[in-house]
C-alpha positions as CSV (number, residue, x, y, z in Angstrom):
1,M,63.8,180.3,136.6
2,K,63.0,180.6,140.6
3,P,61.2,177.3,142.0
4,H,57.8,177.5,143.5
5,A,56.3,177.6,146.6
6,F,52.5,177.2,147.4
7,V,51.1,178.1,150.4
8,A,48.1,176.0,151.8
9,M,46.4,178.5,154.8
10,P,43.4,179.6,156.4
11,F,42.9,183.4,155.1
12,G,41.8,186.5,157.0
13,T,40.9,186.9,160.6
14,K,39.8,183.5,162.2
15,P,39.2,182.0,165.4
16,G,42.0,180.1,167.0
17,H,41.2,176.9,169.4
18,D,41.4,179.3,172.1
19,G,38.5,181.6,170.6
20,Q,40.8,184.2,170.2
21,P,41.4,186.0,166.6
22,I,44.2,184.6,164.8
23,D,45.3,186.8,161.4
24,F,46.6,184.8,159.2
25,N,47.5,187.6,156.4
26,R,50.1,188.6,159.0
27,V,51.6,185.4,159.8
28,Y,51.6,185.0,155.6
29,A,52.8,188.3,155.3
30,E,55.4,188.7,158.1
31,Y,56.7,184.8,159.0
32,I,56.2,182.7,155.9
33,E,56.5,185.0,152.7
34,P,59.2,186.4,153.8
35,A,61.0,183.0,155.0
36,L,59.9,181.7,151.4
37,A,61.6,184.5,149.7
38,A,65.1,184.0,151.6
39,A,65.0,181.1,150.3
40,G,64.9,181.8,146.7
41,L,61.4,180.7,146.2
42,A,58.6,182.3,144.2
43,V,55.7,182.0,146.6
44,F,52.1,181.6,145.5
45,R,48.9,181.4,148.4
46,A,45.8,179.1,147.6
47,D,43.0,181.2,147.2
48,R,40.3,182.1,149.9
49,E,38.7,179.7,151.5
50,Q,35.4,180.4,150.2
51,R,35.9,178.6,147.2
52,A,36.0,175.4,148.9
53,G,33.8,173.4,146.4
54,D,35.5,175.4,143.0
55,I,39.2,175.4,143.6
56,R,40.0,177.8,140.9
57,T,42.4,176.2,138.4
58,D,45.5,178.1,138.2
59,M,45.8,177.9,142.1
60,F,45.2,174.1,141.8
61,Q,47.5,173.4,138.6
62,E,50.3,175.2,141.4
63,L,49.2,172.4,144.3
64,L,49.8,170.0,141.8
65,I,53.7,171.1,140.0
66,A,55.0,173.4,143.2
67,D,58.5,172.6,144.1
68,L,57.8,172.9,147.3
69,V,54.2,173.2,149.2
70,V,54.4,175.1,153.3
71,A,50.9,173.8,154.7
72,D,50.1,175.7,158.3
73,L,48.4,173.3,160.3
74,T,47.1,175.8,163.4
75,L,43.3,175.1,162.8
76,D,41.6,172.1,161.7
77,N,40.7,173.8,158.0
78,P,39.4,171.7,156.1
79,N,40.7,173.2,153.0
80,V,44.0,173.2,153.7
81,W,43.8,169.4,154.6
82,Y,42.2,169.0,151.2
83,E,45.0,170.5,149.8
84,L,47.6,168.6,151.8
85,G,46.0,165.4,150.9
86,V,46.0,166.3,147.2
87,R,49.4,166.6,147.3
88,H,50.7,163.4,149.5
89,A,48.4,161.4,146.5
90,L,50.4,162.8,144.3
91,R,53.8,163.8,145.0
92,A,56.3,161.7,147.2
93,R,58.1,165.0,148.4
94,G,58.2,168.6,149.1
95,V,56.1,169.4,151.9
96,I,56.4,171.2,154.9
97,L,54.5,171.7,157.7
98,V,54.4,174.2,159.9
99,Q,52.0,175.8,162.8
100,G,50.8,178.0,165.5
101,P,50.2,177.2,169.5
102,R,47.1,174.4,169.6
103,P,46.2,172.1,172.4
104,N,46.5,169.0,170.7
105,Q,47.9,167.4,167.5
106,P,46.3,166.5,164.4
107,F,46.3,162.2,164.4
108,D,47.2,162.1,160.9
109,T,50.5,163.4,161.0
110,Y,51.1,163.6,164.4
111,T,54.9,162.2,163.7
112,D,55.7,164.1,161.0
113,R,58.4,166.8,161.9
114,K,56.3,170.4,161.9
115,L,58.0,174.1,162.5
116,R,55.6,175.8,165.2
117,Y,56.0,179.3,165.3
118,G,55.0,182.2,168.0
119,L,52.2,184.2,168.1
120,L,51.3,186.9,170.4
121,D,47.8,189.1,170.1
122,G,47.0,187.1,167.2
123,A,49.9,188.0,165.2
124,P,53.4,186.5,164.6
125,D,55.0,187.1,168.1
126,P,58.2,190.0,167.8
127,A,60.2,188.3,170.3
128,T,60.9,185.2,168.4
129,L,59.7,186.2,164.4
130,D,63.6,186.1,163.5
131,D,64.0,182.8,164.3
132,D,61.2,181.5,163.3
133,R,62.0,182.7,160.1
134,R,65.2,182.2,160.2
135,A,64.0,178.2,160.8
136,L,61.5,178.2,158.3
137,T,64.1,179.8,155.8
138,E,66.8,176.4,156.9
139,M,64.4,173.7,156.6
140,V,62.9,175.1,153.1
141,R,66.9,174.8,152.1
142,A,67.5,171.9,153.5
143,T,64.1,170.2,151.7
144,M,64.9,171.6,148.5
145,T,68.8,170.4,147.8
146,S,67.6,166.8,149.7
147,S,68.0,163.2,147.6
148,T,64.8,163.5,145.2
149,R,65.1,159.3,146.1
150,R,63.6,160.9,149.6
151,K,60.2,160.3,150.4
152,V,58.1,163.0,153.1
153,S,54.1,161.5,151.4
154,P,53.1,159.4,153.8
155,V,51.0,157.3,151.0
156,F,54.6,157.1,149.2
157,Q,56.1,155.6,152.4
158,L,53.1,153.1,153.2
159,I,53.1,152.4,149.2
160,P,56.8,151.9,148.2
161,N,55.7,150.5,145.0
162,L,53.6,153.4,144.2
163,E,55.1,155.5,141.1
164,Q,54.4,159.6,140.7
165,P,52.6,160.1,137.8
166,E,54.9,162.2,135.3
167,W,54.2,166.0,136.0
168,R,52.6,166.0,132.3
169,R,49.9,163.7,133.9
170,L,49.1,166.6,136.2
171,L,47.9,168.6,133.8
172,L,44.6,169.8,134.1
173,A,42.2,169.4,131.8
174,E,40.8,173.1,131.8
175,R,42.8,175.3,130.3
176,N,45.2,178.2,132.7
177,E,48.0,179.8,133.0
178,F,50.0,177.5,133.5
179,S,48.8,175.0,131.0
180,T,49.1,178.3,128.1
181,A,52.6,178.8,129.3
182,Y,53.7,175.0,128.6
183,A,52.1,174.7,125.2
184,N,53.8,178.2,124.4
185,W,57.5,177.6,125.7
186,S,57.4,173.6,124.6
187,S,56.4,174.9,120.5
188,R,59.3,176.9,120.9
189,M,61.4,174.3,122.3
190,E,60.1,171.6,119.9
191,V,61.2,174.1,116.8
192,A,64.6,174.7,118.8
193,R,65.2,171.3,118.6
194,Q,64.2,170.6,114.7
195,K,66.7,173.4,113.6
196,N,69.2,172.0,115.7
197,R,70.0,175.1,117.7
198,P,71.1,174.1,121.0
199,G,72.1,178.1,122.0
200,D,68.4,178.1,121.9
201,I,67.7,175.2,123.8
202,L,69.8,176.3,126.2
203,V,68.6,180.0,126.6
204,L,64.9,178.3,126.7
205,A,65.5,175.6,129.3
206,D,66.4,178.8,131.8
207,E,63.0,180.1,131.3
208,T,60.8,176.9,131.9
209,P,57.2,178.4,133.1
210,V,58.0,176.3,136.2
211,R,61.0,174.6,137.5
212,A,59.0,171.3,137.2
213,L,60.0,171.4,133.2
214,H,64.0,172.1,134.0
215,L,64.0,168.5,133.6
216,E,62.7,168.0,130.1
217,A,64.6,171.1,129.3
218,K,67.7,170.1,130.4
219,R,67.8,166.9,128.7
220,A,66.5,168.5,125.3
221,A,69.7,171.1,125.7
222,G,71.9,167.9,126.2
223,N,70.4,166.3,123.7
224,A,71.4,169.0,121.1
225,L,74.7,169.3,122.1
226,L,75.5,165.5,122.0
227,K,74.4,165.8,118.2
228,L,77.0,168.6,118.1
229,E,79.3,166.6,120.1
230,Q,79.7,169.0,122.7
231,Y,80.1,166.6,125.1
232,E,81.5,169.1,128.0
233,L,78.4,170.8,127.7
234,A,76.6,168.4,127.3
235,L,77.2,166.8,130.5
236,E,76.8,170.2,132.2
237,Q,73.0,169.7,131.0
238,F,72.6,166.1,132.1
239,E,74.0,166.8,135.3
240,Q,71.3,169.6,136.1
241,A,68.8,167.5,134.6
242,L,69.7,165.1,137.3
243,A,70.1,167.6,140.1
244,V,65.8,167.9,139.9
245,D,65.3,164.2,139.8
246,V,68.3,161.9,140.4
247,D,66.9,158.6,139.3
248,D,65.6,160.4,135.7
249,K,67.0,157.2,133.4
250,S,67.1,159.3,130.5
251,S,69.6,161.4,131.7
252,R,71.5,159.0,133.7
253,E,71.9,156.8,129.9
254,R,73.0,160.4,128.6
255,K,75.6,161.1,131.2
256,A,77.5,158.0,130.6
257,V,77.3,158.5,127.1
258,C,79.5,161.8,127.8
259,L,81.5,160.5,130.0
260,G,82.7,157.5,127.3
261,R,83.0,160.2,124.6
262,L,85.5,162.4,127.1
263,G,87.5,158.9,127.4
264,R,86.5,159.1,131.2
265,Y,85.9,155.7,131.1
266,E,86.3,154.6,134.5
267,E,83.7,156.7,135.9
268,A,81.3,155.9,132.8
269,R,81.7,152.4,133.3
270,E,80.8,152.6,137.1
271,W,77.9,155.0,136.0
272,V,76.7,151.7,133.6
273,R,76.9,149.1,136.2
274,Q,74.5,151.1,138.3
275,L,72.3,151.2,135.5
276,T,72.3,147.8,134.7
277,T,72.1,147.0,138.2
278,D,68.6,148.8,138.7
279,Y,67.2,147.6,135.4
280,P,68.4,144.4,134.9
281,R,66.6,143.6,132.1
282,D,66.5,146.7,129.8
283,A,68.3,146.6,126.4
284,E,69.0,150.3,126.0
285,C,71.0,149.9,129.5
286,W,73.2,146.9,128.5
287,A,73.8,148.1,125.1
288,L,75.0,151.3,126.9
289,A,77.2,149.6,128.7
290,G,78.6,147.7,125.6
291,R,79.1,151.2,123.8
292,V,81.3,152.3,126.9
293,E,83.4,149.4,126.9
294,K,83.4,149.2,122.6
295,E,84.9,152.8,123.3
296,K,87.4,152.2,125.8
297,W,88.7,149.0,123.6
298,I,88.7,151.7,120.0
299,G,90.9,154.0,122.1
300,R,93.5,151.5,122.9
301,W,94.5,150.5,119.6
302,R,93.2,153.6,116.8
303,Q,96.4,156.0,116.8
304,P,97.1,158.7,114.0
305,G,99.8,157.2,111.7
306,L,99.2,153.9,112.0
307,T,98.3,151.3,108.9
308,P,95.2,149.5,108.9
309,A,97.8,146.4,109.1
310,Q,99.2,148.0,112.3
311,M,95.6,148.6,113.9
312,H,94.6,145.3,113.1
313,Q,97.6,144.4,114.8
314,A,97.1,146.6,117.6
315,A,93.4,145.8,118.0
316,A,94.3,141.8,118.3
317,D,96.5,142.7,121.1
318,E,93.3,143.8,123.4
319,D,91.1,140.7,123.1
320,A,90.0,140.6,126.6
321,L,88.5,144.6,126.1
322,L,86.7,143.1,122.8
323,A,85.4,140.7,125.0
324,E,84.5,142.9,127.4
325,A,83.0,145.3,125.2
326,L,80.7,142.3,123.4
327,E,78.9,140.6,126.3
328,P,76.8,143.5,127.3
329,Y,75.4,144.2,123.6
330,R,75.2,140.5,123.8
331,Q,73.0,140.4,127.1
332,A,70.8,143.1,125.4
333,F,69.8,141.1,122.7
334,I,68.8,138.7,124.8
335,A,66.7,140.7,127.1
336,D,65.6,142.3,123.8
337,P,65.0,140.2,120.3
338,A,64.1,143.3,118.7
339,H,66.8,145.6,119.6
340,H,68.4,145.4,116.3
341,Y,70.9,148.1,117.5
342,S,72.4,145.5,120.1
343,G,72.1,143.1,117.7
344,I,74.0,144.3,115.1
345,N,77.0,145.2,117.2
346,A,77.4,142.2,119.2
347,L,77.4,140.5,115.3
348,T,79.9,143.6,114.0
349,L,82.7,142.8,117.4
350,Q,81.7,138.6,117.4
351,L,83.2,139.2,113.4
352,L,86.1,141.0,114.5
353,R,87.2,139.0,117.1
354,R,87.5,136.2,114.8
355,H,89.1,138.8,112.3
356,C,91.2,139.5,115.2
357,G,92.2,135.7,115.2
358,A,90.7,134.5,118.1
359,A,88.4,131.5,118.0
360,V,84.0,131.9,117.4
361,A,82.0,129.1,117.2
362,Q,80.0,129.2,114.1
363,T,77.0,128.4,115.6
364,L,76.9,131.8,117.3
365,I,77.5,133.6,114.2
366,D,74.6,132.2,112.7
367,N,71.8,132.9,115.6
368,L,73.4,136.5,115.7
369,V,72.7,136.7,111.9
370,G,69.4,135.3,112.2
371,G,68.3,137.1,115.0
372,V,69.7,140.6,113.5
373,L,67.7,139.9,110.1
374,W,64.3,139.1,112.1
375,A,64.7,142.4,114.0
376,S,66.2,144.5,111.4
377,L,63.1,143.3,108.7
378,T,60.5,143.4,111.0
379,A,61.2,146.8,112.5
380,Q,61.1,148.0,109.0
381,E,58.0,146.6,108.6
382,R,56.9,148.7,111.5
383,D,58.0,151.7,110.1
384,R,59.5,151.6,106.6
385,R,61.1,155.3,107.4
386,D,63.1,153.9,109.8
387,Y,67.0,154.9,109.6
388,W,68.2,152.7,112.4
389,A,66.5,149.8,111.3
390,R,67.4,150.3,107.5
391,A,71.1,150.9,108.9
392,S,71.2,147.4,110.9
393,Y,70.5,145.7,108.1
394,A,73.1,147.2,105.4
395,E,75.7,146.5,108.5
396,L,74.5,143.2,108.6
397,C,75.0,142.8,104.5
398,L,78.3,144.7,104.9
399,L,79.6,142.0,107.2
400,V,78.5,138.5,105.5
401,N,76.6,139.2,102.3
402,P,78.0,139.9,98.7
403,L,79.6,143.3,97.3
404,D,76.4,143.6,95.3
405,S,74.3,143.3,98.2
406,V,76.4,145.4,100.2
407,R,76.1,148.4,97.3
408,R,72.3,148.1,97.4
409,E,71.7,148.0,100.9
410,Y,73.4,151.4,101.8
411,G,71.8,152.5,99.1
412,N,68.7,152.0,100.3
413,M,70.2,153.0,103.7
414,V,71.0,156.6,102.5
415,A,68.1,156.8,100.6
416,A,65.9,156.7,104.3
417,A,68.3,159.4,105.7
418,N,66.5,162.0,103.6
419,G,69.8,164.1,103.9
420,D,70.3,163.7,107.6
421,W,73.8,164.3,108.1
422,F,74.1,163.5,111.6
423,A,72.6,160.2,111.0
424,L,74.8,159.9,108.3
425,E,77.8,160.9,110.0
426,S,77.2,158.1,112.6
427,S,77.2,155.3,110.4
428,R,80.3,156.7,108.5
429,Q,82.0,156.4,111.9
430,T,80.6,153.0,112.0
431,L,82.5,152.4,108.5
432,T,85.7,154.2,109.3
433,L,86.4,151.5,112.2
434,L,86.2,148.7,109.6
435,R,88.6,150.7,107.3
436,D,90.7,151.0,110.1
437,I,90.7,147.4,110.7
438,D,91.2,146.0,107.9
439,F,87.7,144.1,107.9
440,R,86.6,143.0,104.1
441,P,88.4,146.3,102.9
442,L,86.2,146.1,99.3
443,E,82.7,145.6,101.1
444,T,84.1,148.4,103.3
445,A,85.6,150.9,101.0
446,A,81.9,150.5,98.6
447,A,80.3,151.4,101.6
448,L,81.9,154.0,102.9
449,A,81.7,155.9,98.8
450,I,78.3,155.5,99.2
451,V,78.1,157.1,102.2
452,D,80.6,159.9,101.9
453,R,78.7,160.5,98.7
454,E,75.5,161.1,100.2
455,I,77.5,163.3,102.9
456,A,78.5,165.9,100.5
457,R,75.1,166.0,98.6
458,S,73.7,166.8,101.9
459,G,75.9,169.3,103.0
460,S,77.8,168.9,106.3
461,P,76.8,171.8,108.4
462,F,78.9,175.0,109.4
463,A,81.4,174.2,112.1
464,P,83.5,177.7,112.5
465,R,86.8,177.3,113.1
466,Q,86.6,180.0,115.9
467,V,83.3,181.4,117.3
468,V,84.2,185.3,117.9
469,L,81.8,186.9,120.2
470,F,81.3,190.3,120.9
471,S,79.9,192.7,123.3
472,G,80.7,196.4,123.9
473,H,79.2,200.1,124.5
474,M,76.9,202.1,122.3
475,V,77.4,205.2,121.1
476,D,76.7,208.1,123.4
477,A,73.4,210.1,122.5
478,A,74.2,213.8,122.0
479,H,74.8,215.5,125.2
480,R,75.2,212.0,127.2
481,E,76.1,212.3,131.0
482,P,79.1,211.0,131.9
483,P,80.0,210.5,128.6
484,R,81.0,206.4,128.1
485,F,81.8,206.4,124.5
486,P,82.1,209.8,122.8
487,A,80.7,209.7,118.7
488,E,84.5,211.1,118.4
489,Q,86.4,208.1,119.9
490,E,84.8,205.8,116.6
491,A,87.9,205.5,115.2
492,V,90.1,204.7,118.7
493,A,87.8,201.8,118.8
494,A,87.4,200.8,115.5
495,A,91.4,200.7,115.5
496,R,91.5,198.4,118.6
497,I,88.8,196.4,117.4
498,G,90.4,195.7,114.4
499,E,93.9,194.5,116.4
500,A,92.2,192.1,118.4
501,L,90.7,190.3,115.4
502,D,94.3,190.3,113.6
503,Q,95.7,189.3,117.1
504,L,92.9,186.1,117.2
505,G,94.0,185.5,113.4
506,V,90.8,185.3,112.1
507,G,89.7,185.1,109.0
508,P,87.3,182.5,106.3
509,G,86.0,179.8,108.5
510,D,85.4,181.6,111.3
511,L,82.2,182.9,112.8
512,A,80.8,186.4,114.2
513,L,78.5,186.8,116.8
514,A,77.1,189.8,117.9
515,Q,74.0,191.9,118.3
516,A,74.1,195.3,115.7
517,A,74.0,198.4,118.0
518,S,75.3,201.5,116.7
519,G,78.6,201.8,118.5
520,G,80.9,198.3,119.3
521,D,78.3,195.9,118.0
522,L,78.9,197.6,114.3
523,L,82.1,198.6,114.1
524,F,82.8,195.0,115.3
525,L,80.9,193.5,112.8
526,E,81.9,195.9,110.2
527,A,85.7,194.8,111.3
528,C,84.8,191.1,110.8
529,R,83.2,191.2,107.3
530,A,86.7,192.9,106.5
531,R,88.2,189.7,107.5
532,G,85.8,187.4,105.7
533,L,84.1,186.1,108.9
534,R,80.3,184.8,108.5
535,L,78.4,187.0,110.4
536,R,75.4,186.3,112.7
537,P,73.8,189.7,114.1
538,M,71.5,188.1,116.6
539,L,68.7,191.3,117.5
540,P,66.8,191.4,120.9
541,F,63.7,193.1,119.3
542,E,61.9,192.9,115.9
543,E,64.0,195.0,113.2
544,P,62.1,198.5,113.4
545,E,62.1,198.6,117.3
546,F,65.9,197.8,117.1
547,I,66.8,200.7,115.0
548,E,64.4,203.1,117.0
549,R,66.3,201.9,120.4
550,S,69.6,200.9,119.6
551,I,70.8,202.6,116.3
552,V,68.8,205.6,115.8
553,P,69.4,207.6,119.4
554,A,73.3,207.7,119.0
555,S,74.8,210.5,117.9
556,N,75.1,210.9,114.1
557,G,72.1,208.2,114.2
558,E,71.2,208.4,110.6
559,Q,74.5,207.8,109.8
560,W,74.5,204.1,111.7
561,R,71.0,203.4,110.6
562,E,72.7,203.3,106.7
563,R,75.4,201.8,108.4
564,Y,73.3,199.4,109.6
565,F,71.7,198.8,106.2
566,A,74.7,198.7,104.3
567,L,75.7,195.7,106.5
568,I,72.6,193.5,106.7
569,A,72.4,193.6,102.8
570,G,75.9,192.0,102.1
571,L,74.2,189.1,104.9
572,D,73.8,185.2,103.7
573,E,70.9,185.0,105.9
574,P,68.9,187.5,108.0
575,P,69.7,188.6,111.4
576,R,68.1,186.6,114.1
577,I,65.4,188.1,116.4
578,M,65.0,186.9,119.3
579,P,61.0,187.4,119.9
580,S,60.6,185.5,116.7
581,E,62.5,182.6,117.9
582,L,62.8,182.2,121.7
583,G,59.2,184.4,122.4
584,E,57.9,187.5,124.2
585,L,60.0,188.7,127.3
586,P,60.1,185.9,130.7
587,R,58.7,187.0,133.9
588,D,59.5,186.8,137.1
589,A,57.0,185.9,140.3
590,R,56.2,189.4,140.6
591,G,55.1,190.0,136.8
592,I,58.2,192.3,135.9
593,E,59.8,191.6,132.7
594,A,63.5,190.4,132.0
595,N,65.8,192.8,130.5
596,A,65.8,192.0,126.1
597,Y,69.5,193.4,126.2
598,E,70.6,191.3,128.7
599,R,68.1,187.9,127.5
600,C,69.9,188.7,124.4
601,N,73.8,188.6,125.0
602,L,73.0,185.0,127.5
603,W,71.3,184.2,123.9
604,L,74.9,185.4,121.9
605,L,76.6,183.5,124.9
606,Y,75.1,179.8,125.1
607,T,75.3,179.8,120.9
608,A,78.9,180.1,121.0
609,L,79.0,177.9,123.8
610,A,77.5,175.4,122.1
611,W,80.4,175.3,119.6
612,G,82.7,174.3,122.3
613,I,84.3,176.8,124.6
614,E,88.0,175.7,123.2
615,K,86.4,177.4,119.9
616,V,85.0,180.8,121.5
617,R,86.9,183.6,121.6
618,F,85.5,186.7,123.5
619,V,86.1,190.2,122.5
620,C,84.1,193.3,125.0
621,L,84.4,196.6,124.8
622,W,83.8,197.7,128.2
623,N,84.6,200.1,131.1
624,G,84.4,197.6,133.7
625,G,81.0,199.0,135.4
626,G,78.9,196.8,137.4
627,G,75.2,196.5,137.5
628,D,75.2,193.9,134.7
629,G,72.9,191.0,135.2
630,P,72.7,188.0,133.8
631,G,74.3,187.9,130.2
632,G,75.3,191.1,130.9
633,T,79.0,191.9,129.5
634,A,80.3,191.2,133.0
635,H,78.2,188.0,133.0
636,M,79.6,187.3,129.6
637,Y,83.2,188.3,130.3
638,D,83.6,186.2,133.6
639,E,81.7,183.0,132.0
640,V,83.9,182.3,129.2
641,R,87.1,183.3,131.6
642,R,85.4,180.6,133.6
643,R,85.5,178.2,130.7
644,T,89.0,179.2,130.0
645,G,87.9,180.7,126.8
646,R,90.1,182.9,125.3
647,V,89.1,186.9,125.9
648,I,90.4,190.1,124.9
649,W,88.9,192.9,127.1
650,L,89.2,196.3,125.4
651,D,89.0,198.7,128.8
652,T,87.4,202.2,127.3
653,R,88.3,203.9,130.5
654,K,92.1,203.2,129.1
655,L,91.6,204.1,125.3
656,W,90.3,207.3,125.5
């Protein structure tokens, strides 16, 4: 999605300060619009000034949510000043001022930098036009890449504690084009989130109705990938969110989590240090600092092949790191005594210090027990379905209560999970930590057995060993010139695809992703089915349209149709249909629809990457031709290679 520029300016021909007419439509068409387009922005203009007291809602909405507003102050036009004032009042940055020749400077913007452009006979001066456009393009690029902390609005400069409203609060009461597009988009995002489909979220994140939504979209994508433990790809999403708003607290927190999980402890530590400096009384930030230090402590002693007794001793040797992990959790619980998560972690780590031989005052333990008991029970009173409150209370019982209490409360906890595998797995990770360090072995084993039993009932989500992604040519229609995939070469293509799969060692437990067009796609899926892979065809159109556009036109199209139906009949779930899952094709600023095949290939690529780049194997049956846009075979090839995934290119120029 391109960033949006809103242009506030006079329209038509208006008399200048010297009485000579100025053609502002030419100023827009020859100067402003080309300069903004060269900077990569989609351009919108305010409507005609005759609508003075009744600004059209779509245009007013654009003024509020645009990434950039360009205001032409050549004339003292009341509508332009009104629109500039609205922007300055609601947004701290994203304004550029331009003007043609005028005898004086407006007082309110006297000190603001303005780009001046030349006029000759009421139109852009041909002698300076190229330089004027170039200067505006350069300023736009500099403005768009400048820090989000830089305030341009004089309102926000003069009132330093004034906070920008969240963009959602800038939605107009009257239904308009933007709010409709946003409602449709956000509904798709929510469905994808609930189904835990990060590939869908990543596609939708690239298709936000306006760039202002990138922040929310990238956060959603990052959170979905965090849930799947794909930390590298999740980190990319949070960094892209921070490129939109460097101060976004949620993205800063999640970036620190990713860094910690990737073992980049020093970076994570510095990241959370900045957070606790900026938010010194925020329990979440302090708990995050504790989490980073705790992961570093665990990483120092938890080694494969060691017995619990050996790990117990190794953990005892890292008491200084354990103390550093404990303190931020204690600070978090002090900042917010209702924050049971930080309280139970502070208590657990204190008891583990004692377990490892350190001297810990009983009074401190007792105070934490009482605090966690109150925090977790009151949280349950507020919401009886709060799994995490029940998890904190169950962990408290494991730490200090008899075995019967442990069994009872862990039973209550797993019941509250309601089959949420990811929540149960998070609790299991805590229990395996206690098991590995040999803490209260009977109680820990009992709790772990209860959680493992519930996880087995819930059924862990399918996690493929390898994800084999395919893109390739369709079989030529009859008499295609020049030929690309002649029908008589089907056997050669099928043999080479089979050899590629055997080279990768695919089999049951692997996942195959492809469209299902006649030719390369169906040959690939048939070969994968013969080798026991789980198949997931993903179609760019509703099935009847897909068959008519991507199967029947091939040579022997009816035979390919029958092969398609035979393949689909053997699937454990139906093909995923792009319009049903992702909605209608997005349109660019000119109203031109995206290419459905390219969008579907991008959908396939993101779905594969969401399982982890180390699992992705890309097979392409391709002539190396250019012209592929984002999501085409060339893009998929380059993206997988860039991320160091494995690629097998079956070059059709060498096959026949």
